[in-house]
C-alpha positions as CSV (number, residue, x, y, z in Angstrom):
1,X,-13.3,-4.7,-13.1
2,X,-13.9,-6.2,-16.5
3,X,-12.9,-9.9,-16.6
4,X,-11.1,-11.0,-19.8
5,X,-11.4,-14.7,-20.6
6,X,-8.1,-16.4,-20.8
7,X,-7.8,-20.1,-21.7
8,X,-4.2,-20.2,-20.4
9,X,-3.9,-22.0,-17.1
10,X,-2.8,-19.4,-14.5
11,X,-0.5,-22.0,-12.9
12,X,1.5,-22.0,-16.1
13,X,1.9,-18.2,-16.2
14,X,5.5,-17.0,-16.0
15,X,6.3,-16.3,-12.4
16,X,7.1,-12.8,-11.3
17,X,10.3,-14.0,-9.6
18,X,11.5,-15.5,-12.9
19,X,10.4,-12.7,-15.2
20,X,11.8,-10.0,-12.9
21,X,14.9,-11.7,-11.5
22,X,17.7,-9.5,-10.4
23,X,19.2,-7.7,-13.4
24,X,22.3,-6.6,-11.4
25,X,24.8,-4.2,-12.8
26,X,27.7,-6.6,-12.8
27,X,25.8,-9.7,-13.7
28,X,28.0,-10.4,-16.7
29,X,31.1,-10.5,-14.6
30,X,29.8,-12.5,-11.7
31,X,28.6,-16.2,-11.9
32,X,25.3,-16.4,-10.1
33,X,25.8,-20.1,-9.4
34,X,27.0,-20.6,-5.8
35,X,30.3,-22.3,-5.0
36,X,30.9,-24.8,-2.2
37,X,33.5,-22.5,-0.5
38,X,32.7,-19.6,1.7
39,X,35.6,-17.5,0.3
40,X,34.3,-17.7,-3.3
41,X,30.7,-17.0,-2.3
42,X,31.8,-14.0,-0.2
43,X,33.6,-12.6,-3.2
44,X,30.4,-12.8,-5.2
45,X,28.5,-10.9,-2.5
46,X,31.1,-8.3,-2.2
47,X,31.1,-7.7,-5.9
48,X,27.7,-6.2,-5.5
49,X,27.7,-4.9,-1.9
50,X,31.3,-4.0,-1.1
51,X,30.7,-0.3,-1.8
52,X,27.6,-0.2,0.4
53,X,28.4,1.1,3.9
54,X,25.4,-0.7,5.4
55,X,26.4,-4.1,4.2
56,X,27.8,-6.4,6.9
57,X,30.1,-9.4,6.3
58,X,30.8,-11.4,9.4
59,X,33.3,-14.3,9.1
60,X,33.7,-16.8,11.9
61,X,34.8,-20.4,12.7
62,X,32.3,-23.1,13.6
63,X,32.7,-26.1,15.9
64,X,35.8,-27.9,17.2
65,X,37.1,-28.3,13.6
66,X,37.0,-24.6,12.9
67,X,34.9,-24.8,9.8
68,X,34.7,-21.4,8.0
69,X,31.3,-19.7,8.0
70,X,30.1,-16.2,7.3
71,X,27.0,-14.0,7.7
72,X,25.9,-11.4,5.2
73,X,23.1,-8.9,6.0
74,X,22.1,-5.2,5.7
75,X,22.4,-3.2,8.9
76,X,19.2,-1.4,9.7
77,X,17.0,-4.1,8.1
78,X,17.7,-6.8,10.7
79,X,17.1,-7.4,14.4
80,X,20.7,-7.6,15.6
81,X,19.6,-9.2,18.9
82,X,18.3,-12.2,16.9
83,X,21.6,-12.5,15.1
84,X,23.6,-12.3,18.2
85,X,21.5,-14.6,20.4
86,X,20.1,-17.2,18.0
87,X,22.7,-17.3,15.2
88,X,26.2,-16.3,16.3
89,X,25.9,-17.5,19.9
90,X,24.5,-20.8,18.7
91,X,27.1,-21.4,16.0
92,X,30.2,-20.1,17.8
93,X,29.6,-21.4,21.4
94,X,26.6,-23.7,21.8
95,X,27.4,-25.9,18.8
96,X,30.5,-27.3,20.6
97,X,28.3,-28.3,23.5
98,X,26.0,-30.1,21.0
99,X,29.0,-32.0,19.7
100,X,29.8,-33.2,23.2
101,X,26.2,-34.1,23.9
102,X,25.7,-36.0,20.7
103,X,29.3,-37.4,20.8
104,X,29.6,-36.4,17.2
105,X,32.3,-34.4,15.4
106,X,31.1,-31.9,12.9
107,X,33.0,-31.8,9.6
108,X,32.5,-30.4,6.1
109,X,30.4,-33.4,5.1
110,X,27.7,-33.0,7.6
111,X,28.0,-29.4,8.8
112,X,25.3,-27.9,6.5
113,X,22.5,-30.3,7.6
114,X,23.7,-30.1,11.2
115,X,23.5,-26.3,11.2
116,X,20.1,-26.4,9.5
117,X,18.5,-29.0,11.7
118,X,20.1,-28.4,15.1
119,X,22.1,-25.2,15.4
120,X,20.1,-22.2,14.2
121,X,17.2,-21.5,16.7
122,X,15.1,-19.2,14.5
123,X,11.6,-19.9,13.4
124,X,12.0,-19.4,9.7
125,X,15.0,-20.7,7.7
126,X,15.0,-20.9,3.9
127,X,17.5,-22.2,1.4
128,X,18.8,-20.3,-1.6
129,X,20.6,-22.1,-4.5
130,X,21.5,-19.1,-6.6
131,X,23.2,-15.8,-5.8
132,X,20.4,-13.6,-7.2
133,X,17.7,-15.3,-5.1
134,X,19.9,-15.0,-2.0
135,X,20.7,-11.4,-2.8
136,X,17.0,-10.5,-3.0
137,X,16.3,-12.1,0.4
138,X,19.2,-10.2,2.0
139,X,18.0,-6.9,0.5
140,X,14.6,-7.7,2.0
141,X,16.0,-7.8,5.5
142,X,17.1,-11.5,6.0
143,X,20.5,-12.9,6.9
144,X,22.5,-15.1,4.6
145,X,24.5,-17.9,6.4
146,X,27.3,-19.3,4.3
147,X,28.7,-22.7,5.3
148,X,31.9,-24.2,4.0
149,X,31.4,-27.3,1.9
150,X,27.8,-26.5,0.6
151,X,26.7,-24.8,-2.6
152,X,23.5,-23.7,-0.9
153,X,23.0,-20.8,1.5
154,X,20.8,-20.8,4.5
155,X,18.7,-17.6,4.8
156,X,17.6,-16.8,8.3
157,X,14.6,-14.6,8.9
158,X,15.8,-11.9,11.3
159,X,13.9,-8.9,9.9
160,X,13.5,-5.9,12.2
161,X,13.5,-2.4,10.9
162,X,12.0,0.8,12.4
163,X,8.3,1.0,11.6
164,X,5.3,3.2,12.5
165,X,2.9,1.6,14.9
166,X,-0.8,1.0,14.4
167,X,-2.7,4.3,14.8
168,X,-6.2,5.7,14.1
169,X,-7.3,6.3,10.5
170,X,-6.7,9.7,9.1
171,X,-8.9,9.7,6.0
172,X,-11.8,7.5,7.2
173,X,-12.6,8.6,10.7
174,X,-15.8,7.2,12.3
175,X,-17.6,7.7,15.6
176,X,-18.4,4.1,16.0
177,X,-16.3,1.1,15.1
178,X,-12.6,0.0,15.3
179,X,-10.0,2.7,15.5
180,X,-7.0,0.9,13.9
181,X,-5.6,1.6,10.5
182,X,-3.1,0.0,8.1
183,X,0.6,0.9,8.5
184,X,3.5,0.9,6.0
185,X,4.6,-2.6,6.9
186,X,2.9,-5.3,4.8
187,X,3.1,-8.1,7.5
188,X,1.5,-5.9,10.1
189,X,-1.3,-5.2,7.7
190,X,-1.9,-8.9,6.9
191,X,-1.8,-9.6,10.6
192,X,-4.6,-7.0,11.2
193,X,-6.7,-8.8,8.6
194,X,-6.0,-12.2,10.2
195,X,-7.1,-10.9,13.6
196,X,-10.5,-9.8,12.2
197,X,-11.1,-12.9,10.1
198,X,-9.8,-16.3,11.3
199,X,-11.2,-18.2,8.4
200,X,-8.5,-20.7,7.2
201,X,-9.9,-20.3,3.7
202,X,-8.7,-16.7,3.5
203,X,-5.8,-16.8,1.2
204,X,-2.9,-14.3,1.2
205,X,-0.7,-14.6,-1.8
206,X,2.4,-12.4,-2.2
207,X,4.4,-11.6,-5.3
208,X,7.1,-9.1,-6.0
209,X,6.8,-6.3,-8.5
210,X,9.4,-3.9,-9.8
211,X,12.7,-4.9,-11.4
212,X,14.6,-2.6,-9.0
213,X,12.4,-2.1,-6.0
214,X,11.3,-5.8,-5.6
215,X,8.2,-4.6,-3.7
216,X,6.1,-7.2,-2.0
217,X,2.5,-7.1,-3.2
218,X,-0.2,-9.3,-1.6
219,X,-3.7,-10.0,-2.8
220,X,-6.2,-11.5,-0.4
221,X,-9.4,-13.4,-1.0
222,X,-11.5,-16.1,0.5
223,X,-11.5,-19.5,-1.2
224,X,-15.0,-20.7,-1.9
225,X,-16.6,-17.2,-1.9
226,X,-14.5,-15.2,-4.4
227,X,-15.2,-15.9,-8.1
228,X,-12.2,-17.9,-9.5
229,X,-12.5,-15.9,-12.7
230,X,-12.0,-12.7,-10.7
231,X,-8.9,-14.2,-9.0
232,X,-7.4,-15.2,-12.3
233,X,-8.1,-11.7,-13.7
234,X,-6.4,-10.0,-10.8
235,X,-3.4,-12.3,-11.2
236,X,-3.3,-11.6,-14.9
237,X,-3.3,-7.9,-14.5
238,X,-0.7,-7.9,-11.7
239,X,1.5,-10.2,-13.8
240,X,1.4,-7.7,-16.7
241,X,3.0,-4.9,-14.5
242,X,6.6,-4.6,-15.7
243,X,8.3,-1.5,-14.2
244,X,11.4,-0.5,-12.3
245,X,9.8,0.4,-9.0
246,X,6.5,0.1,-7.2
247,X,6.1,2.3,-4.1
248,X,2.4,2.9,-3.5
249,X,-1.1,1.5,-4.1
250,X,-1.8,4.4,-6.4
251,X,0.6,3.1,-9.0
252,X,-1.0,-0.4,-8.9
253,X,-4.5,1.2,-9.1
254,X,-3.6,3.0,-12.4
255,X,-2.1,-0.2,-13.9
256,X,-5.0,-2.5,-13.2
257,X,-8.0,-0.2,-13.8
258,X,-10.2,-0.7,-16.8
259,X,-9.9,2.7,-18.4
260,X,-7.0,5.1,-17.6
261,X,-8.8,7.9,-19.4
262,X,-11.8,7.9,-17.1
263,X,-11.8,10.7,-14.5
264,X,-13.8,8.6,-12.1
265,X,-12.3,6.2,-9.6
266,X,-12.6,2.5,-10.6
267,X,-10.8,0.9,-7.6
268,X,-11.8,1.6,-4.0
269,X,-9.1,2.7,-1.6
270,X,-9.3,2.2,2.2
271,X,-7.0,2.4,5.1
272,X,-9.3,0.5,7.5
273,X,-8.8,-3.3,8.1
274,X,-12.5,-3.7,9.0
275,X,-13.7,-2.2,5.7
276,X,-11.2,-4.4,3.9
277,X,-12.4,-7.6,5.6
278,X,-16.0,-6.8,5.0
279,X,-15.3,-6.4,1.3
280,X,-13.3,-9.7,1.2
281,X,-16.1,-11.6,2.9
282,X,-18.5,-10.2,0.3
283,X,-16.4,-11.8,-2.5
284,X,-14.0,-9.1,-3.5
285,X,-10.2,-9.1,-3.7
286,X,-8.0,-6.8,-1.6
287,X,-4.5,-5.8,-2.7
288,X,-1.9,-4.6,-0.2
289,X,1.5,-3.1,-1.1
290,X,4.5,-3.0,1.2
291,X,5.3,0.7,2.2
292,X,1.7,1.7,1.7
293,X,-1.0,2.2,4.5
294,X,-3.8,1.7,2.0
295,X,-5.6,-1.3,0.5
296,X,-7.2,-1.6,-3.0
297,X,-10.6,-3.3,-3.3
298,X,-11.6,-4.8,-6.6
299,X,-14.1,-4.8,-8.2
300,X,-15.7,-1.6,-7.0
301,X,-19.0,0.0,-8.1
302,X,-20.5,3.4,-7.5
303,X,-22.2,2.2,-4.3
304,X,-18.9,1.3,-2.6
305,X,-17.6,4.9,-3.1
306,X,-20.6,6.3,-1.2
307,X,-20.3,3.8,1.7
308,X,-19.0,5.0,5.0
309,X,-17.2,2.7,7.6
310,X,-20.0,3.4,10.0
311,X,-22.6,1.8,7.7
312,X,-21.4,-1.6,9.0
313,X,-22.2,-0.7,12.6
314,X,-25.2,1.7,12.6
315,X,-28.8,0.5,12.9
316,X,-30.4,0.0,9.5
317,X,-32.7,3.0,9.9
318,X,-29.9,5.4,10.8
319,X,-27.6,3.9,8.2
320,X,-30.2,4.1,5.4
321,X,-30.9,7.8,6.3
322,X,-27.2,8.7,6.3
323,X,-26.7,6.9,2.9
324,X,-29.6,8.9,1.5
325,X,-28.0,12.1,2.8
326,X,-24.7,11.2,1.1
327,X,-26.4,10.4,-2.2
328,X,-28.2,13.7,-2.0
329,X,-24.9,15.5,-1.3
330,X,-23.2,13.8,-4.2
331,X,-26.0,15.0,-6.6
332,X,-25.7,18.5,-5.2
333,X,-21.9,18.6,-5.6
334,X,-22.2,17.3,-9.2
335,X,-25.1,19.3,-10.5
336,X,-25.9,22.5,-8.5
337,X,-23.2,24.7,-10.1
338,X,-24.2,23.7,-13.7
339,X,-28.0,24.0,-12.9
340,X,-27.3,27.5,-11.5
341,X,-25.5,28.6,-14.7
342,X,-28.3,27.1,-16.9
343,X,-31.2,28.7,-14.9
344,X,-29.6,32.2,-14.4
345,X,-28.3,32.4,-18.0
346,X,-31.0,30.8,-20.0
347,X,-34.1,30.1,-17.9
348,X,-34.5,32.8,-15.2
349,X,-38.3,32.3,-15.5
350,X,-37.9,29.0,-13.6
351,X,-37.1,31.0,-10.4
352,X,-39.7,32.6,-8.2
353,X,-40.0,36.3,-9.0
354,X,-38.6,37.6,-5.7
355,X,-35.6,35.2,-5.9
356,X,-35.0,36.1,-9.6
357,X,-35.0,39.8,-8.7
358,X,-32.6,39.3,-5.8
359,X,-30.2,37.3,-8.0
360,X,-30.4,40.0,-10.7
361,X,-29.8,42.8,-8.2
362,X,-26.7,40.9,-6.8
363,X,-25.3,40.5,-10.3
364,X,-25.7,44.0,-11.5
365,X,-22.1,45.0,-10.5
366,X,-20.5,41.7,-11.5
367,X,-18.3,42.2,-14.6
368,X,-18.1,38.5,-15.4
369,X,-20.5,36.0,-17.0
370,X,-22.1,33.5,-14.7
371,X,-19.9,30.7,-16.0
372,X,-16.7,32.6,-15.4
373,X,-17.9,33.6,-11.9
374,X,-18.6,30.0,-11.0
375,X,-15.3,28.8,-12.4
376,X,-13.3,31.4,-10.4
377,X,-15.1,30.6,-7.2
378,X,-14.6,26.8,-7.7
379,X,-10.9,27.3,-8.4
380,X,-10.6,29.4,-5.2
381,X,-12.3,26.7,-3.1
382,X,-9.9,24.1,-4.6
383,X,-6.9,26.3,-3.8
384,X,-8.0,26.7,-0.2
385,X,-8.6,23.0,0.1
386,X,-5.2,22.1,-1.3
387,X,-3.3,24.7,0.8
388,X,-5.1,23.4,3.9
389,X,-4.1,19.8,3.1
390,X,-0.5,20.6,2.4
391,X,0.2,22.8,5.4
392,X,0.6,21.5,9.0
393,X,-2.7,20.6,10.6
394,X,-2.9,23.6,13.0
395,X,-2.1,26.1,10.2
396,X,-4.1,24.3,7.6
397,X,-7.3,24.5,9.5
398,X,-6.7,28.3,10.0
399,X,-6.1,28.8,6.3
400,X,-9.2,26.9,5.4
401,X,-11.6,28.8,7.8
402,X,-10.1,32.3,8.0
403,X,-9.0,32.3,4.3
404,X,-12.4,31.3,3.1
405,X,-14.2,34.0,5.2
406,X,-11.7,36.8,4.2
407,X,-11.5,35.9,0.5
408,X,-15.3,35.5,0.2
409,X,-16.0,38.9,1.9
410,X,-13.3,40.6,-0.1
411,X,-14.5,39.2,-3.4
412,X,-18.1,40.4,-2.7
413,X,-16.8,43.9,-1.7
414,X,-14.6,44.1,-4.8
415,X,-17.6,43.2,-7.0
416,X,-15.9,40.1,-8.4
417,X,-18.7,37.8,-7.2
418,X,-22.1,38.0,-5.7
419,X,-23.3,36.8,-2.3
420,X,-25.6,34.2,-3.9
421,X,-22.6,32.7,-5.7
422,X,-20.5,32.5,-2.5
423,X,-23.4,30.7,-0.8
424,X,-23.8,28.4,-3.8
425,X,-20.1,27.4,-3.9
426,X,-20.0,27.0,-0.1
427,X,-22.9,24.6,-0.2
428,X,-21.3,22.7,-3.1
429,X,-18.0,22.4,-1.2
430,X,-19.7,21.2,2.0
431,X,-21.7,18.6,0.0
432,X,-18.5,17.3,-1.6
433,X,-16.9,16.9,1.9
434,X,-19.7,14.5,2.9
435,X,-18.7,11.9,0.3
436,X,-16.5,9.4,2.3
437,X,-14.1,8.6,-0.6
438,X,-11.6,11.4,-1.2
439,X,-10.8,10.3,-4.8
């Protein structure tokens, strides 16, 4: 990652939340400043959410004085058990017991602070002073608690949506090492990192990207190890992203890379927490995106793309040998087809005489030049690989193995390609599969 010097203090940079605040459709008709009455605030919420069937508006009375209150949340994004046990039950039933114990009558003058300090038994409670800020939290799975007499809204953390559990990695399998992988839930992923590195200097900062999607994006580094210039550069590039929606790390990768015209990967992608932590400890920055089971590692050099997860756990002799094998495979995958074309077409004298005669005999019935023959076989390999990846696993493996054998044999019998070319392309494909990074 190329670091661009910037004299501007990053603390003074315009915040994502301010630059990408909710541009709601009816914003011109609705005052985003909150009122001190529950009825008025509910009208403002309903102006945006009334047509949404999953929006829930729950009005109730609080305390012996019957003070109006209301809850606003999105069904499916919250844990209803938390709402029933720790919010509604506390406010509708247990709060009257608190009045008796404290010998204090709750009224509109003290109800907001009383509810905030004594009534809601949930670990995380925030305050929102504007409608757009509160709306963003509600759409993120939190619960808005409206209390009569206050122009602020309490936001209770009761998030709880269906999520995939931690499973084994699909793209970075290993014989030795941890078997856990990232999931699509950001907080689960940050927890996996915290479990592997308990250093209090590991900083996890979260911003929101996307004018519409408001996707949580976290970048992680260790204070005192990571270069401050690198941290500022990551923040600068993330702050420059101004789009409607962010759904995957692949989008972030394309927006922060140095050259979008380069065909080579510039940011490492991994789904393994152990690999991510190892890179963070080495001074790099990891970027996680909510809804994505992959992490981005910046900066990344060529060496990182040849590394395997097992390199961290194998003995140095074995690890060095395997890395040498991968480097050799990378060179074979990159240069063997072009070398074959150059030698057979222009320099057949480089080959031993028996081998040159065998290649010439195999090519006597082939109607295409060597370049076209290589191109057709490489395209065939890519078609088989893509079809195998897109089909269900059981069928995909069958297509890859049986399809390759049948097509290769049929191509040789039809005189479209030679046996030496099939062998060459097969070796090239196997060599490319050894490279750990798919991109």
